[in-house]
N, C-alpha and C positions, 0 to 999 in steps of 0.2 A: 958567537959572531952575529952582528946585526943583519937582520933580513928585512928588505924593503919590499912592500907591496906598491907596485906601479899601476895607477889607475888612470883609465882614459874614459870620460863619459862623453858620448858623441850623438848627435842627430844630423843625419844628412850631410855627412862630411867625407863623402867618397872621394872628393878630390884632394882635400888636405890629409885625411888620416894616413895613407900609405906613406907619406913622407915622414910623419912623426914615428911610424912603426920602423921605417929605415934608421931613424935616429936612435931608436931603442935598441936595435940589433947591434949597433956600433958603440954601445956603452962599455967603458972600462970597468965597471963594478961586476964582480963575478955573477954570471947569469944563475948559478945554482943558488944564489941568495937573493934572487929576485923573483917575486910572485907578480904575474901580470894579470890585471883585472881589465877586461874590455867590456865596456856597458854600452848596450844599444838602446837609446832613448825613443824606441818605436819609429826608427827611420824608413823613409819611404824610397830610399836610393839603395846603393850597394853597401852602405855601411856595415851592416850585420854580416853580409858575406865576406867583406874584408877582414872583419874581426875573426870569423871562423877559420878563414884560409890561413891567417897568420897563426892561430892556435893548432892547426892541423900541421902546419909546415915546420913549426919552431917550438911546440909544446914541451919536447923532451930536452930542450936546451935549457929551460928555466926551472926554478923550483916548482912552478904550476902556471898554466895559463888557463883562465877561467873566462868564458864568454857569458856574459849575463844580460838579462832583459830589465829595462827600467819602464814599466807600465805608466808611472807618474810623468814621464817625459822631461820634466823640468830639472835643473841641474841639483837642486837640493834632494829631490826624490832620487836621483841617480847616485848622489853621495851616500845616502842612507843605504842603498843596495851594496855599494862598496863596503861600507862600515859593517854590514851584516855577514859578509862573506871573506873579508881580508883576514889572513892568518899571519902576516908578518909582525916584526917588531914595531915598525912604524909604516905609515901610508903616505904616498906622495901621489898627488893628482896633478895631471897636466892636461891643458885644453888640447882638442885635436887640432885646433887652428893655431898650432905653435910649433916651435922647432927647439931641439935641445942640443948642446954640444956634447961630445963623447964622454966628458968627465961630470956631466950633471948629476947623476945620481950619486957618483963616488963622492962629490963634495958635499951634497946634502947629508949622506951618511956620515962624512968625517965630521960635520958640525953637530950632529947629535951625538956622535960618539965622544966629542968633546965636552958633553954636558948639557947640551941644549935640549929641551922638549919640543920646541917648534922653531922651524927655520925656513928661510927663503932667501931669494936673492933679487938681482936686476932682471927687469923685463921689459926692455925696450920694444917698441913696435917696428917691424920692418914690412916692405911691400911686397905683395904676391908677384906682381909684375913690375919691372923697372921702366915704366912708362912715365913721362913728365907729369901727368896727371895724377898717378898713384903717388908719384914722389911728393907732390904738392899736398895731397891728402896726408901723407905721413908727416910732412913738416908741421902741418896743422895738428895732428893728433898727438905727436910727440912734445910739442911746445907747452909751457907752464899756462899759456893764455887758452889753449884749445883742449887740454885734458885736465890734469889735476897736479897737486903738490905731492902725491904720494911718493915716499922714497923709492919704491920698487921700480919706478920709472927712470931714476937717473942718478941716485945718490951713491956716492963713491965711500962713504963712511960706514964702519962697522957699528951698528947701534941696535936698540930695542924700540920696535915700532908698533903701531896700532894695527896695521893691516899688512898682509903679504899676499903675493900673487904665485901660484904654482908652489904652495907650501909643502912642508914635510912635518909630519905630526907623529910623535911616539903614541903607541897604543894607549898608554895611561891616560893621555888627554881626553880622548873620547869615552874612556870608561868612566871619567869624572863628570864631563859636561853634556854627554849624550849625543844625539844625532842631530841633523840639521832640520831646520824649521820649514817644513814643506810648504807653508803658506805663503812662503816669500819666493818670488820667481827671480829677481835680479839682485837682491841685496843679502842673500843667505849668508855670503862670506863676511860681510860687515857685522851681522848679528852673532854669527859663530865667534869670530875673533873677539868680539866684546865679551861673550860668555866665558871664553878661553882666558882672557885677562882677569875677568872678575873671579874666576877660580884660582887666581894666583900665579898663572903661568905667564912667561914673558915670550914674545914674538922676536926672535933673533933675525935681524937682517944683515946678511953676509954678502957683500958686494962682489965677492969671488964666485959665488954662485950666479950663474947666467943662464937665461932661457930668452927666447924671442916669441912675440906675438904678431901674427899678420894682421895688418890694418885691414879695415874695410875696403873692398876694391871698388866701391862706388860711392859717390856722394849721397845717393839715396839710402844705401845701406848704413852709412855713418849717421845720417839723420835718423833713420828709425831706431838705431842704437841709443843716440842721445836721449831721443823722446822716451824710451823705454827706462832708461836709467833715471831720468828725472822723476817720472811717474813713480817708479818703486822707491824712490827716496822718501818722496811725500807719503806713501802708504806705509813704509817702515817707521816713519816718524810717530805714526799712531801706535805702533806696537813696541818699538825699542828706541826711543828718541837718543838715549844715551850712546848708542853705537853709531851715531852719526856726528859728523864735525860741521862747523858753521859754513865751511867753503861748500859743502853739498847744496847749501841753499842760495848761493850767491846768484846762479843763472836765474832763479825764481824772483829773487829781489830785483835784478836787473829789469826782468819783464815787467814787474810791478812800477818800477821807475819809469819805463817807457810810457806805460799807460797813465800814470799820474802825470808827468810832466806834459804829455800830450794835451790832456784835459785841461790842464792849467793854461798851455798855450792858447788853446781855443778860447778860453775865457779872458784872454788878454794878458797873461802873465807868462810871456815866453822865456824869461831869463834862465829858470831853472833847466828847461829844454835844451836850451842853447849850451848851458854849461855841462850837462850831462853829455850830450852828443859829442861836445868839443873834447871832453877828457876822454871819452870812448874812442873817438878817432884817433887821437894822440897815442893811446895805448895800443890801438891795432897796428898803427904805423911803427912804432917803436918795437912791437912784439914780431912783426914781419920783418922787420930789418934784423933782429936778433935771429930769426929762423934761417934766413937766406944769407946771413954774413959769411958763412964758410961753405956756401953752395954756388956752383955756376948759376949765374942769373939767367932767368927764363921768364918771358912775358907772363907766365902763369902766376909769378909771384905778386902780380897785381890783383889776383883773386883772393889772396889771403885774408885781407880784411873782410871781405864779403863771407868767406867760410867761417871766419871767428864768428860774426854776426849770426850767421844761420845756425851754427852749433849752439851758441849762447841761447838764442831765443827759443830754438826747438827744445833744448833741455828744460828751460824755464817753463814753456807750455806745458810739457809733460809734468813739471812739478806741481803746476796750479790745477792740471786735470786730476792728478793724484789726490791733492787736498780736497777737491770736490767730491771725489769718489770715496774718500777715507771713511765717513760715517756708514756708508752702504757696504762697503768691503768689510769693515769691522763687524758689522751686524752678520754678515754671511759667513765670515771666518772666525768669529768670536774674539778676533783680534788678540791672540795670544800664541802660545806655542803649540804646534801640532803634537798629537799623542805619540808620534813615531820618535821624537827627540828622546823622551824617557824609556821607550820600548827598547830601543837601541842601547841605551845606558845599561839597562838591566840585562840585555843579551850579552854585551861585551863583558860585564862583570861576571856573568855566569860562565862564560867560556874561560876567563881568566882563572876563575876558581877551579874549574874542571882540569886546566892545564897544571896548575900547582898541586892538585891531588894526584897527577900521574908523574910527577917528577920526584 
């Protein structure tokens, strides 16, 4: 019978984590076939205490509940801690800032039992608080214009994709490709998914698998996220350009277009500037109408074009900052895989060999 290692890597998530753990307690998949790995990334709040309290209260209900520390703090390092310690047939990591329905683990397990090696499903964003402003931020984040074209955000088709969110992976996958690259702070999943595909595995997107991600509760938080994403896209391009798609660089190209057409306009050639801003304004209006057409109209809808512009420019600034930092970053980090990736591959293979020797 398939056993699942359910992994949560969290830093300073004392507000969100209890809700996710409540979702975990309500899962329909048998608890005696779930190993729970709770990994605290050196939190400054009560995250570690919440994890330990869950282990103390519910440890006997599951196959195992293990609370671990992630001294590296970043997500890639936390993933590697999980890979070093998980004992299940497959591992499933969910963000602390997320919510899952009762059949979430069950549907992932069914997909793997059906023959898949990697699977995942839809992950729309939802607001933490149902205020008009958070709803407006959510509309911007969920739109094609404000986020990305990744299937996990909205697709209803069963297909094989390039990336997944809240993915579930059989042990064999990491025995083959190794651990996560700890030199990458934001794009570790892009790089890992690329290595998984390069090793011959397919990433199965099953729209019947559903989870939710809480949108950033403030514009400042969303802008910081977009800036960081843009920066790490550029840095990752210097390490693994093949793991990125052209759409990752569109905001950077847009920012370059702003600068170029502005210079041309100042030099007496404003036509390109008018054309670019006219097309962009039209797109903003069309995308805003698409976002609000099924919603009750509020005056905050007039903020949507400005939100789009802020998100695109912030992401683009991050991308160009990343490109300027890239030579120095590569020199400092050697611009390649961290040694931990190979160390974990060897560790997992060794554990697999030992397991086979005892059966």
